[in-house]
LORO-837142 format. One line per field, with one value per residue (C-alpha): residue in one letter; x, y, z. Coordinates in nm, 4 decimals. Layout:
BEGIN
resn: (A:...)
x: (X:...)
y: (Y:...)
z: (Z:...)
//
This chain:
BEGIN
resn: (M:M:N:G:N:S:D:S:A:Q:R:R:A:R:W:E:L:A:V:L:A:C:M:S:A:G:Y:M:A:F:I:L:C:R:T:A:L:P:V:A:G:P:E:L:V:S:D:P:N:L:S:L:D:E:A:S:Y:G:D:I:A:A:W:G:M:A:G:M:I:L:G:K:L:L:T:G:V:I:A:D:W:L:G:G:R:R:V:F:L:V:A:L:A:I:T:A:L:F:T:A:A:F:S:W:G:T:S:T:A:I:L:A:A:T:N:F:L:L:L:F:A:M:A:A:S:W:P:A:M:A:S:I:I:S:V:W:Y:P:P:T:K:Y:G:R:V:W:G:V:L:S:T:S:S:R:L:G:A:S:M:S:M:I:L:L:G:T:L:L:A:V:L:S:W:Q:N:V:F:R:T:A:G:A:I:A:L:F:V:V:A:C:I:F:L:Y:L:K:A:T:P:E:Y:A:G:L:P:A:L:E:D:R:I:D:P:A:D:P:A:D:P:A:D:P:A:C:P:G:V:D:G:E:R:A:S:Q:S:K:S:P:H:F:L:S:D:K:N:P:A:E:A:L:W:A:F:A:R:S:G:R:F:W:L:I:C:G:S:L:M:C:T:T:I:L:M:D:F:I:L:F:L:P:L:Y:L:S:S:F:E:G:V:S:S:A:Q:A:G:A:W:A:S:A:F:P:I:G:C:L:L:A:L:V:A:G:G:F:I:Y:D:S:V:S:R:K:G:R:I:G:L:L:G:G:F:L:G:G:T:T:A:C:V:V:A:L:W:C:L:K:G:L:P:A:I:P:V:S:F:I:L:P:L:A:T:V:I:L:F:L:Y:G:F:T:L:A:P:A:Y:Y:L:P:A:S:V:F:S:N:E:F:G:G:R:H:C:G:F:L:V:G:L:L:D:V:A:G:Y:T:A:S:M:L:Y:L:V:A:G:G:R:M:V:V:N:W:G:W:Q:S:M:I:L:L:F:L:V:I:A:V:L:A:S:L:I:T:I:W:F:A:F:E:D:Y:R:R:S:V:P:T:V:E:G:V:Q:A)
x: (-2.0289:-1.8869:-1.4629:-1.5550:-1.6296:-1.3451:-1.1099:-1.1702:-1.2387:-0.8574:-0.7836:-0.8970:-0.7123:-0.3574:-0.4599:-0.5490:-0.2541:-0.0291:-0.2047:-0.1531:0.2427:0.2879:0.1228:0.3181:0.6675:0.5495:0.4582:0.7680:0.9457:0.7821:0.8650:1.2092:1.2247:1.0967:1.3168:1.6306:1.5684:1.5422:1.8147:2.0613:1.9181:2.2302:2.4802:2.2141:2.2741:2.6460:2.7333:2.9209:2.8158:2.3911:2.4389:2.1430:2.0230:1.7715:1.4656:1.5406:1.5454:1.1752:1.1191:1.2212:1.0256:0.7631:0.7674:0.7609:0.3618:0.2576:0.3287:0.1038:-0.1371:-0.1676:-0.1419:-0.3789:-0.6154:-0.6317:-0.5032:-0.7535:-1.0637:-0.7622:-0.7107:-1.1428:-1.0825:-0.8215:-0.7898:-0.5527:-0.3181:-0.2578:-0.2088:-0.0460:0.2707:0.2401:0.3303:0.6419:0.7934:0.7747:0.8122:1.1724:1.3118:1.2546:1.4096:1.7474:1.7065:1.7209:2.0800:2.1876:1.9958:2.2219:2.0472:1.6984:1.4783:1.5799:1.5680:1.2358:1.0664:1.2599:1.0647:0.7608:0.7344:0.8408:0.5895:0.3835:0.3991:0.4169:0.0530:-0.0924:-0.0499:-0.2481:-0.5241:-0.4942:-0.4429:-0.7622:-0.8676:-0.7678:-0.8129:-1.2282:-1.2382:-1.0394:-1.1705:-1.4563:-1.5152:-1.4908:-1.0812:-0.9730:-0.8889:-0.5937:-0.5409:-0.5162:-0.2967:-0.0891:0.0294:0.0358:0.3141:0.4550:0.5010:0.7044:0.8897:1.0109:1.0526:1.2657:1.4132:1.5314:1.6808:1.8562:2.0035:2.0725:2.2040:2.4495:2.5040:2.5468:2.8765:3.0506:2.8425:2.7772:2.4036:2.3999:2.4740:2.2039:1.9103:2.0383:2.0043:1.6555:1.5893:1.7537:1.5601:1.2407:1.2004:1.3850:1.0373:0.8248:0.9156:0.8857:0.5270:0.3935:0.2985:0.1399:-0.0999:-0.3806:-0.7092:-0.9280:-1.0301:-1.1746:-0.8171:-0.7246:-0.9791:-1.2012:-1.6031:-1.5988:-1.7026:-2.0867:-2.0678:-2.0854:-2.2561:-2.1612:-2.1629:-2.2309:-2.4284:-2.7219:-2.8015:-2.8836:-3.1332:-3.1486:-2.7707:-2.7638:-2.4786:-2.6593:-3.0133:-3.2573:-3.0490:-3.2461:-3.2022:-3.0482:-2.7728:-2.4716:-2.4779:-2.6817:-2.3549:-2.5670:-2.7454:-2.5596:-2.4043:-2.5572:-2.2663:-2.2430:-2.4807:-2.3062:-2.0909:-1.7640:-1.9277:-2.2247:-2.0244:-1.7822:-2.1612:-2.2417:-1.8943:-1.8976:-2.2337:-2.0832:-1.9789:-1.7764:-1.5374:-1.4664:-1.3593:-1.1549:-0.9756:-0.9115:-0.7571:-0.5603:-0.4430:-0.3194:-0.1615:-0.0233:0.1917:0.3162:0.3956:0.6050:0.8374:1.0272:1.1470:1.2732:1.4242:1.8037:1.8637:1.7045:1.9871:2.2446:2.1820:2.2960:2.6385:2.9029:2.6080:2.7509:2.5049:2.5272:2.4270:2.1483:2.0069:2.0354:1.8906:1.6206:1.5351:1.3513:0.9865:0.9546:1.0115:0.7772:0.4717:0.5861:0.5833:0.2293:0.0981:0.1792:-0.1205:-0.2743:-0.5268:-0.6132:-0.7322:-0.9015:-1.0983:-1.1482:-1.2943:-1.6066:-1.6772:-1.7340:-1.4360:-1.2689:-1.3313:-1.1214:-0.8350:-0.7614:-0.7607:-0.5386:-0.2938:-0.2738:-0.2627:0.0818:0.1454:0.1685:0.3174:0.6245:0.6283:0.6889:0.9438:1.1023:1.0356:1.2479:1.5487:1.6165:1.4778:1.6290:2.0224:2.0261:2.0474:2.4039:2.4952:2.5930:2.2299:2.0737:2.0824:1.9722:1.6544:1.5865:1.6202:1.3392:1.1321:1.1018:0.9997:0.7134:0.6707:0.5666:0.4580:0.1114:0.1009:0.0602:-0.2209:-0.4538:-0.2988:-0.3594:-0.5944:-0.9111:-0.9104:-0.8366:-1.1043:-1.3176:-1.2168:-1.3076:-1.6134:-1.7707:-1.6423:-1.7571:-1.6297:-1.5240:-1.3119:-0.9660:-1.1432:-1.1543:-0.8225:-0.7516:-0.9277:-0.8302:-0.4844:-0.4979:-0.5851:-0.3306:-0.0690:-0.1683:-0.1132:0.2163:0.3830:0.2313:0.4143:0.7728:0.7959:0.7196:0.8688:1.1997:1.1862:1.1204:1.4291:1.6404:1.5234:1.4118:1.5462:1.5040:1.2156:1.0183:0.8838:0.8619:0.6406:0.4199:0.4209:0.1977:-0.0897:-0.0906:-0.0856:-0.3432:-0.5924:-0.5287:-0.6464:-0.9976:-1.0274:-0.9712:-1.2289:-1.4529:-1.4233:-1.4935:-1.7717:-1.9386:-1.8207:-2.0552:-2.3173:-2.3613:-2.3642:-2.6544:-2.9142:-3.2860:-3.6115:-3.9099:-3.5907:-3.4997:-3.1234:-3.1071)
y: (3.1408:2.8210:2.9908:3.0817:2.6971:2.6246:2.8346:2.6457:2.3243:2.4016:2.5524:2.2239:1.9619:2.2134:2.1861:1.8308:1.7151:1.9135:1.7599:1.5006:1.5452:1.6575:1.3889:1.0952:1.3297:1.2840:0.9322:0.7881:0.9937:0.7864:0.4724:0.5972:0.5853:0.2516:0.0896:0.2213:-0.0596:-0.3613:-0.2520:-0.1895:-0.5815:-0.7371:-0.5014:-0.4997:-0.8288:-0.8603:-0.6029:-0.7757:-0.4374:-0.5004:-0.9103:-0.9188:-1.2602:-1.3091:-1.3796:-1.0593:-0.8579:-1.0180:-0.9004:-0.5147:-0.5043:-0.6826:-0.3779:-0.1659:-0.3301:-0.2891:0.0377:0.0258:-0.0896:0.1636:0.4334:0.3108:0.2648:0.5660:0.8185:0.7461:0.9394:1.2228:1.2277:1.2813:1.4507:1.7626:1.7122:1.4701:1.7464:1.8408:1.4765:1.4346:1.7152:1.6252:1.2955:1.2606:1.5222:1.2647:0.9490:1.1253:1.2731:0.8485:0.7116:0.9843:0.8944:0.5071:0.5738:0.5918:0.2448:0.0755:-0.2963:-0.4753:-0.2754:0.0210:-0.0436:-0.2061:0.0720:0.3145:0.1785:0.1273:0.4817:0.5896:0.2994:0.4562:0.7949:0.6805:0.4378:0.8681:0.8127:0.6596:0.7572:1.1018:1.1053:0.8866:1.1777:1.4612:1.2159:1.2420:1.5886:1.6750:1.3917:1.2640:0.8646:0.8574:0.9137:0.7014:0.4314:0.6484:0.8209:0.5452:0.3628:0.6923:0.6882:0.3255:0.3601:0.7029:0.3702:0.0867:0.3658:0.5273:0.1844:0.0823:0.3972:0.4236:0.0793:0.1594:0.4779:0.3214:0.0075:0.2453:0.4827:0.1377:0.0406:0.3674:0.4302:0.2704:0.1149:0.4597:0.6879:0.5922:0.6118:0.9893:1.0792:0.8930:1.1750:1.3973:1.4093:1.3393:1.6328:1.8198:1.6972:1.8269:2.1495:2.1518:2.0041:2.2550:2.5266:2.2989:2.0885:2.2309:2.1121:2.1234:2.2759:2.5861:2.6871:2.6732:2.8960:2.6465:2.4936:2.2050:1.8577:1.7192:1.4242:1.1226:0.7697:0.4097:0.3116:-0.0554:-0.1047:0.1486:-0.0671:-0.3253:-0.1811:-0.5005:-0.5119:-0.4242:-0.1733:0.1274:0.0989:0.3217:0.3469:0.3371:0.0943:0.3741:0.3254:0.5363:0.7988:1.0029:1.1637:1.4239:1.1920:1.2306:0.9279:0.6399:0.8123:1.1525:1.1982:0.9661:0.9734:0.7062:0.4894:0.3977:0.4282:0.1118:-0.1005:0.0232:-0.1422:-0.5011:-0.6166:-0.5734:-0.8447:-0.7217:-0.5426:-0.8665:-1.0539:-0.6648:-0.7745:-1.1057:-0.9964:-0.7223:-0.9387:-1.1936:-0.9814:-0.7692:-1.0767:-1.1444:-0.7506:-0.7640:-1.0037:-0.6858:-0.6417:-0.9762:-0.9945:-0.8415:-1.0972:-1.3796:-1.2467:-1.2166:-1.5873:-1.6948:-1.7929:-1.5019:-1.2497:-0.9060:-0.6608:-0.3983:-0.6140:-0.7511:-0.3772:-0.2797:-0.6176:-0.6754:-0.2705:-0.5657:-0.6291:-0.3305:-0.1876:-0.4699:-0.3651:0.0050:-0.0699:-0.2667:0.0478:0.2882:0.2006:-0.0444:0.2351:0.3688:-0.0283:-0.0811:0.1875:0.0895:-0.2829:-0.3347:-0.4706:-0.7936:-0.7788:-0.7340:-1.0800:-1.2422:-0.9660:-0.9732:-1.3530:-1.3714:-1.1773:-1.3254:-1.6637:-1.5064:-1.4497:-1.8002:-1.8865:-1.6925:-1.8296:-2.1783:-2.0355:-1.8783:-2.2757:-2.3814:-2.1935:-2.3246:-2.7204:-2.7753:-2.8352:-2.8707:-2.4380:-2.3613:-2.0916:-1.8426:-1.8975:-1.8301:-1.3931:-1.3352:-1.5483:-1.4352:-1.1104:-1.1953:-1.4147:-1.1268:-0.8488:-1.0720:-1.1214:-0.7466:-0.6956:-0.9192:-0.8725:-0.4872:-0.4225:-0.6882:-0.5151:-0.1713:-0.0928:-0.2722:-0.1818:0.1868:0.2389:0.0508:0.2782:0.5527:0.4723:0.2788:0.4420:0.8339:1.0867:0.8149:0.6589:0.7709:0.5272:0.2965:0.2864:0.2591:-0.0653:-0.2673:-0.1441:-0.2814:-0.5928:-0.6072:-0.5204:-0.6741:-1.0304:-0.8775:-0.8674:-1.2052:-1.3377:-1.0937:-1.3051:-1.6208:-1.6122:-1.4737:-1.8131:-2.0122:-1.9192:-1.9249:-2.3029:-2.4425:-2.2602:-2.0190:-2.2964:-2.2732:-1.8939:-1.9667:-2.3016:-2.0439:-1.8163:-2.0198:-2.1396:-1.7498:-1.6786:-1.9182:-1.8010:-1.4890:-1.5666:-1.7234:-1.4310:-1.1541:-1.3511:-1.3563:-1.0079:-0.8805:-1.1431:-0.9237:-0.6314:-0.6608:-0.8567:-0.4859:-0.3008:-0.5197:-0.2888:-0.4606:-0.4654:-0.4298:-0.5052:-0.8210:-0.8547:-0.8910)
z: (-1.9972:-2.1854:-2.2157:-1.8328:-1.7800:-1.9962:-1.7769:-1.5058:-1.6099:-1.6959:-1.3608:-1.1706:-1.3819:-1.3507:-0.9293:-0.9754:-1.1321:-0.8389:-0.5789:-0.7601:-0.7486:-0.4364:-0.2604:-0.5061:-0.4263:-0.0291:-0.0692:-0.1851:0.0444:0.2941:0.0779:0.1113:0.5105:0.5348:0.3025:0.3894:0.6917:0.4517:0.2343:0.5973:0.6796:0.6012:0.7725:1.0881:1.1611:1.0767:1.3126:1.5735:1.8533:1.8054:1.7570:1.5615:1.3116:1.1061:1.4154:1.5843:1.2865:1.1870:1.5797:1.4449:1.1679:1.3519:1.6018:1.3159:1.2125:1.5451:1.5298:1.1945:1.2900:1.6077:1.3723:1.1141:1.4241:1.5114:1.2086:0.9435:1.2553:1.2748:0.8678:0.7658:1.0665:1.1002:0.6953:0.5180:0.3740:0.7894:0.9101:0.5552:0.6283:0.9028:0.9066:0.7069:0.9199:1.2166:0.9851:0.8708:1.1744:1.3101:1.0986:1.1136:1.5340:1.4081:1.3699:1.7247:1.8048:1.9520:2.0884:1.9845:2.1796:2.0725:1.7285:1.7264:1.9201:1.7060:1.4064:1.5347:1.6984:1.2484:1.1336:1.3502:1.1990:0.8661:0.8972:0.8528:0.4674:0.3558:0.5722:0.4696:0.1054:0.0830:0.2563:0.0453:-0.2289:-0.1158:-0.1567:-0.4767:-0.7437:-0.7982:-0.8163:-1.1663:-1.1284:-0.8389:-0.9990:-1.2072:-0.8851:-0.6209:-0.9700:-0.9418:-0.5981:-0.6551:-0.9123:-0.6983:-0.3419:-0.6544:-0.7878:-0.4778:-0.3125:-0.6486:-0.6698:-0.3116:-0.2712:-0.6028:-0.3779:-0.0645:-0.1674:-0.4041:-0.0861:0.1798:-0.0857:0.0812:0.3720:0.7251:0.7454:0.9760:0.7673:0.4967:0.7687:0.8396:0.4805:0.4049:0.6932:0.5488:0.2067:0.3527:0.5449:0.1793:0.0435:0.3247:0.2701:-0.1783:-0.1538:0.1416:-0.0781:-0.3096:-0.1327:-0.1247:0.1419:-0.0521:-0.3787:-0.1910:-0.1058:-0.5082:-0.5422:-0.7163:-0.5984:-0.3919:-0.5913:-0.4946:-0.2209:-0.4032:-0.3729:-0.3402:-0.6879:-0.5751:-0.2903:-0.4140:-0.6111:-0.4164:-0.1435:0.0228:0.1891:0.5195:0.5535:0.3247:0.4780:0.3736:0.0039:-0.3003:-0.6283:-0.7955:-1.0348:-0.9537:-1.2426:-0.9766:-0.8633:-0.6839:-0.4259:-0.0922:0.0442:0.2498:0.5226:0.5043:0.7223:1.0116:1.2806:1.3208:1.5580:1.2681:0.9858:1.1396:1.2210:0.8663:0.7529:0.9731:0.8143:0.4996:0.2876:0.0962:0.3335:0.5410:0.2414:0.0492:0.4848:0.3683:0.0603:0.2200:0.4443:0.2084:-0.0301:0.2428:0.4125:-0.0227:-0.0207:0.2714:0.1647:0.0187:0.3837:0.3790:0.0301:0.0517:0.3224:0.0603:-0.2278:0.0248:0.0772:-0.2275:-0.3084:-0.3816:-0.3066:-0.0869:0.1168:-0.1545:-0.4602:-0.2491:-0.1574:-0.5487:-0.7043:-0.5117:-0.6649:-0.9503:-0.7280:-0.6743:-1.0380:-1.1536:-0.8990:-1.0133:-1.4490:-1.3467:-1.1768:-1.4706:-1.6575:-1.3909:-1.2767:-1.6127:-1.6911:-1.3286:-1.4055:-1.7595:-1.7149:-1.5659:-1.2857:-1.4340:-1.5991:-1.2854:-1.2000:-1.4438:-1.4150:-0.9897:-1.0904:-1.3588:-1.1861:-0.8117:-1.0353:-1.1654:-0.8470:-0.7322:-1.0697:-0.9451:-0.5813:-0.7369:-0.9572:-0.6708:-0.5045:-0.7902:-0.7766:-0.4242:-0.4812:-0.7887:-0.7551:-1.1079:-1.1231:-1.2377:-0.9382:-1.1982:-1.3144:-1.0024:-0.9127:-1.2617:-1.2733:-0.9260:-1.0430:-1.3233:-1.1080:-0.8502:-1.1194:-1.3133:-0.8358:-0.8702:-1.1509:-1.0719:-0.7094:-0.7118:-0.8868:-0.6260:-0.3561:-0.4252:-0.6001:-0.5259:-0.1297:-0.2122:-0.5389:-0.2478:0.0287:-0.1299:-0.3433:-0.0061:0.2706:0.1494:0.4258:0.5688:0.3616:0.6198:0.8455:0.6215:0.4452:0.7971:0.9291:0.5850:0.6658:1.0075:0.9109:0.5964:0.8374:1.1462:0.9627:0.8017:1.1895:1.2683:0.9630:1.0461:1.3554:1.2530:0.9226:1.0672:1.2730:1.0134:0.8214:1.1098:1.1442:0.8154:0.5581:0.2953:0.1420:0.5394:0.4146:0.0108:0.0940:0.2702:0.0495:-0.1333:0.0674:0.0964:-0.2499:-0.3482:-0.0533:-0.1603:-0.5245:-0.4070:-0.1994:-0.3973:-0.7022:-0.4539:-0.3427:-0.7070:-0.8089:-0.4941:-0.6064:-0.9862:-0.8097:-0.5884:-0.9112:-1.0853:-1.1272:-0.9210:-1.0945:-0.8681:-0.5393:-0.6566:-0.7869:-1.1718)
//
């Protein structure tokens, strides 16, 4: 019997790794498609046939965010209904096709519409992965699994910027988009056979349903009526949303204070993260920096994100909920310091021009290193814990909040640069970084408070 259990555990571990590898490869392909626009941005702006400037480029990116928002509203429920695997593969194939189609755009309107449809399809990726994770992995592994997937996101972004930036030196911007689309279609074909929808398809038993390990500790929380005050160690207890439909789940989300706090946190950190869409344009604004150089050097930001996330998920799982308050606060405090340093690059004329690009690269690396854990992990882990079988729906709603803020930033950001220069955008980032720090610390404190055991129904 022991050997049988051991063999079953080893088979499950192998399949868990295989599913995780497929999701990582697929999400890297999504990121490759999305990265083509910022890398090719300087060439798009300089193409005389398009007549673009920073403001119209920001509009194209903003319409992509609008597509992302609409996609998040719809695809989360669809992923929970049809299954994460099916939605993940179909969405990646559609994203690849629209990435290639972007290369035939001839005007701002056509490019904006294509980017809208591209990111509408890409919006399904994160909810689909949340749905896959909910049926494949126990709650004790959520942090590390999301950490690995977040790592693949940043690895994909850094590799994409280096690859596409190198290709941009020898190919037209149109062929850069076509290449990205072709690679993404190839990835779909490669992971089709190995990405299993559920453990049953791999000949393994299904996981037991899990409760939210924080909310049941507080029976007074209106978001989880009828749940007793036992701790999450009772892993076989049903999740409080197990028998709820999407409308009832939405009402439960809306009544939770932590939901609104994590929405606010994600809105701020998404804006800070989406600076990557302007990074090549920002770096090319320095004297003597070409478009190809700007695209390649901008990879310092996602490389910093990548290194922070390599072990970030494991650390997030191992740190207590109380410890996460200081962990997240420290990371975002570092992000705020990096924003101040970015302002100094253009605000202090004493810095020699030859030092500007190396300094910018180091600062952007640290910016990504400090921002990524606070952006990826709290919202993703919270979605699986609190959302239960509606985790895809919840992660989609959270992303809607983040991408709505990003869309507004992209519309305003390009115009700020045109009218007042890059320093105006950096000052906006400083305000947002401070807000992100305060809101995220508040969320982490509330998450800790909900997890404190109760005594006769009174919060300890």
